[in-house]
C-alpha positions as CSV (number, residue, x, y, z in Angstrom):
1,M,17.6,-0.5,22.7
2,S,19.0,2.5,20.2
3,D,15.9,4.9,18.8
4,R,17.1,3.6,15.1
5,T,16.4,-0.1,16.3
6,K,13.2,1.0,18.0
7,Q,12.1,2.7,14.9
8,L,13.3,-1.1,12.8
9,T,11.3,-2.9,15.4
10,A,8.1,-0.8,15.0
11,M,8.7,-0.9,11.2
12,A,9.0,-4.9,11.0
13,M,5.7,-5.1,13.2
14,L,3.9,-2.9,11.0
15,T,5.3,-4.9,8.0
16,A,4.1,-8.1,9.9
17,M,0.6,-6.8,10.2
18,A,0.4,-5.7,6.9
19,F,1.4,-8.7,5.6
20,I,-0.9,-10.5,7.7
21,L,-3.7,-8.4,6.5
22,G,-2.9,-9.0,3.2
23,A,-2.9,-12.7,3.5
24,V,-6.0,-13.3,5.3
25,L,-8.3,-10.5,3.7
26,R,-7.0,-11.2,0.1
27,L,-10.1,-11.0,-2.7
28,R,-9.2,-11.6,-6.1
29,G,-12.5,-11.4,-8.7
30,I,-14.2,-8.8,-7.7
31,F,-13.9,-7.4,-11.4
32,P,-14.7,-10.0,-13.5
33,M,-12.9,-8.5,-16.7
34,A,-10.1,-8.2,-14.7
35,P,-9.7,-11.2,-12.4
36,F,-5.6,-10.7,-11.5
37,L,-6.6,-7.6,-9.7
38,T,-6.1,-8.9,-5.8
39,F,-8.0,-6.5,-3.3
40,E,-6.4,-6.5,0.1
41,L,-5.7,-4.3,3.3
42,K,-2.1,-4.4,3.3
43,D,-1.3,-0.9,2.8
44,V,-2.9,0.1,6.0
45,G,0.5,-1.1,8.1
46,I,2.8,0.6,5.3
47,L,0.6,3.8,6.0
48,I,1.2,3.8,9.3
49,G,4.7,3.3,9.2
50,G,4.7,6.0,6.9
51,F,3.0,8.3,8.8
52,M,5.0,7.5,12.2
53,F,8.2,7.5,10.0
54,G,8.2,9.3,6.9
55,P,7.9,8.1,3.3
56,L,11.4,6.7,3.1
57,A,9.9,4.0,6.0
58,A,6.8,3.9,3.8
59,L,9.3,2.8,0.8
60,L,11.2,0.6,2.4
61,M,8.3,-1.0,3.9
62,S,6.8,-1.6,0.4
63,I,9.9,-3.3,-1.0
64,V,10.2,-5.7,1.7
65,L,6.5,-6.8,1.8
66,A,6.1,-7.4,-2.1
67,L,9.2,-9.4,-2.0
68,L,7.6,-11.6,1.1
69,E,4.7,-12.2,-0.2
70,M,6.5,-12.7,-3.6
71,I,8.3,-15.6,-2.0
72,T,5.2,-16.7,0.0
73,I,1.6,-16.3,-1.2
74,S,1.6,-14.2,-4.5
75,E,1.3,-16.5,-7.6
76,S,3.0,-13.8,-10.1
77,G,6.5,-14.0,-9.1
78,I,8.8,-11.1,-9.7
79,L,6.3,-9.0,-12.0
80,G,3.7,-9.1,-9.9
81,A,6.3,-8.0,-6.1
82,I,6.9,-5.4,-8.8
83,M,3.6,-4.4,-9.5
84,N,3.1,-5.0,-5.9
85,A,5.7,-2.6,-4.5
86,L,5.3,0.3,-7.1
87,G,1.3,0.6,-6.3
88,S,1.7,0.2,-2.7
89,A,4.6,2.9,-2.5
90,A,3.1,5.4,-4.8
91,F,0.2,5.6,-2.5
92,T,2.1,5.1,1.1
93,C,5.0,7.6,-0.1
94,T,2.9,10.4,-1.3
95,A,0.1,10.2,1.7
96,A,3.1,10.2,4.4
97,F,5.0,12.9,2.2
98,I,2.0,14.8,2.4
99,Y,1.1,14.2,5.7
100,N,4.7,14.8,7.4
101,K,5.0,18.0,6.2
102,K,1.4,19.0,7.3
103,R,0.9,16.5,10.5
104,G,-3.0,16.1,11.6
105,M,-6.5,15.6,10.3
106,K,-6.0,17.4,7.4
107,G,-2.6,16.4,6.1
108,A,-3.6,12.9,6.7
109,I,-6.7,13.2,4.5
110,V,-5.2,15.2,2.1
111,G,-2.3,12.9,1.5
112,L,-4.1,9.9,1.5
113,V,-6.6,11.5,-1.5
114,A,-2.9,12.6,-3.3
115,G,-2.1,9.1,-2.3
116,S,-5.1,7.0,-3.8
117,L,-5.0,9.3,-7.0
118,V,-1.0,8.8,-7.5
119,M,-1.5,5.4,-7.0
120,T,-4.3,4.8,-9.4
121,T,-2.5,6.7,-12.3
122,V,0.7,4.7,-11.7
123,M,-1.5,1.4,-11.3
124,I,-3.2,2.0,-14.5
125,L,0.3,3.1,-16.6
126,F,2.1,-0.6,-14.7
127,N,-1.1,-2.6,-15.6
128,Y,-0.5,-1.2,-19.2
129,V,3.3,-1.9,-19.0
130,I,3.5,-4.9,-17.0
131,T,0.3,-7.1,-16.7
132,P,0.7,-8.5,-20.3
133,L,3.7,-10.2,-19.4
134,Y,2.6,-12.1,-16.7
135,V,-1.0,-12.9,-17.2
136,P,-1.9,-15.0,-20.1
137,G,-3.7,-13.9,-23.3
138,V,-3.9,-10.1,-21.7
139,T,-2.4,-8.1,-24.4
140,R,-2.5,-4.3,-24.0
141,E,-5.4,-3.6,-26.1
142,A,-6.9,-5.6,-23.7
143,V,-5.9,-3.6,-20.8
144,T,-6.5,-0.8,-22.3
145,L,-10.5,-1.9,-22.5
146,M,-10.1,-2.3,-18.7
147,I,-9.1,1.2,-17.8
148,L,-12.4,2.3,-17.1
149,P,-14.7,-0.4,-16.1
150,A,-11.9,-2.4,-13.8
151,L,-8.8,-0.3,-13.0
152,L,-9.8,2.9,-12.4
153,P,-12.6,2.0,-9.9
154,F,-10.6,-1.1,-8.7
155,N,-7.6,1.3,-7.6
156,L,-9.9,3.8,-6.3
157,I,-11.9,1.5,-4.5
158,K,-8.9,-0.2,-3.0
159,A,-7.2,3.3,-2.1
160,G,-10.3,4.3,-0.6
161,V,-10.6,1.4,2.0
162,N,-7.1,1.4,3.0
163,S,-7.4,5.4,3.6
164,I,-11.0,4.8,5.4
165,V,-9.3,2.1,7.4
166,V,-6.2,4.1,8.5
167,L,-7.9,7.5,9.6
168,L,-9.8,5.1,12.2
169,I,-7.2,3.1,13.5
170,Y,-3.9,4.9,13.0
171,K,-4.0,7.0,16.3
172,R,-4.6,4.2,18.2
173,V,-1.6,2.4,16.5
174,S,0.4,5.1,17.3
175,V,-0.3,5.8,21.0
176,A,0.3,2.1,21.7
177,L,3.7,1.9,20.0
178,K,5.1,5.5,21.5
179,A,3.4,3.5,24.9
180,A,5.4,0.4,24.5
181,G,8.6,2.9,23.7
182,F,9.0,2.2,19.8
183,Y,7.9,5.8,18.6
184,K,8.6,9.2,19.8
185,S,5.2,10.9,18.4
186,L,5.7,14.5,16.0
187,D,2.6,15.4,16.4
């Protein structure tokens, strides 16, 4: 099997892991003011793939996962898929880009913090633009009122929890994929 095929296989496995995490551990209604927000751990799989294979892999995995969710577990159609892809890509591509420039724990932490901030900013902006298009009765003014009490803390918490899980399991997953021949470590 070629190195490219092994990388694509590992990315597919991590995307499948992300899908399962997103489907099984899916919480809605955490912030009653914004009941459309969904907390899940799907970005864990994408982040691991991004850390291993770079930001382009994270982007590809974000898009594939958003489309897969759109046709299976999502209730928000193409606009929800766009929001999912944007949120995951903003977070994981930023973190992966920084980590791939500065590998190691410090690079991982800086990347995850930066990714969390970028994702939060992007999601607030796109919630303002897109949410009124697919959530009945939610206007842009209503979204503006949700920023501080719901959108900001939700996105920071979601990114923070995903980041902590990645920090706890990344090394084990990358070692397992390396032992199975699916990954050549750059560390």
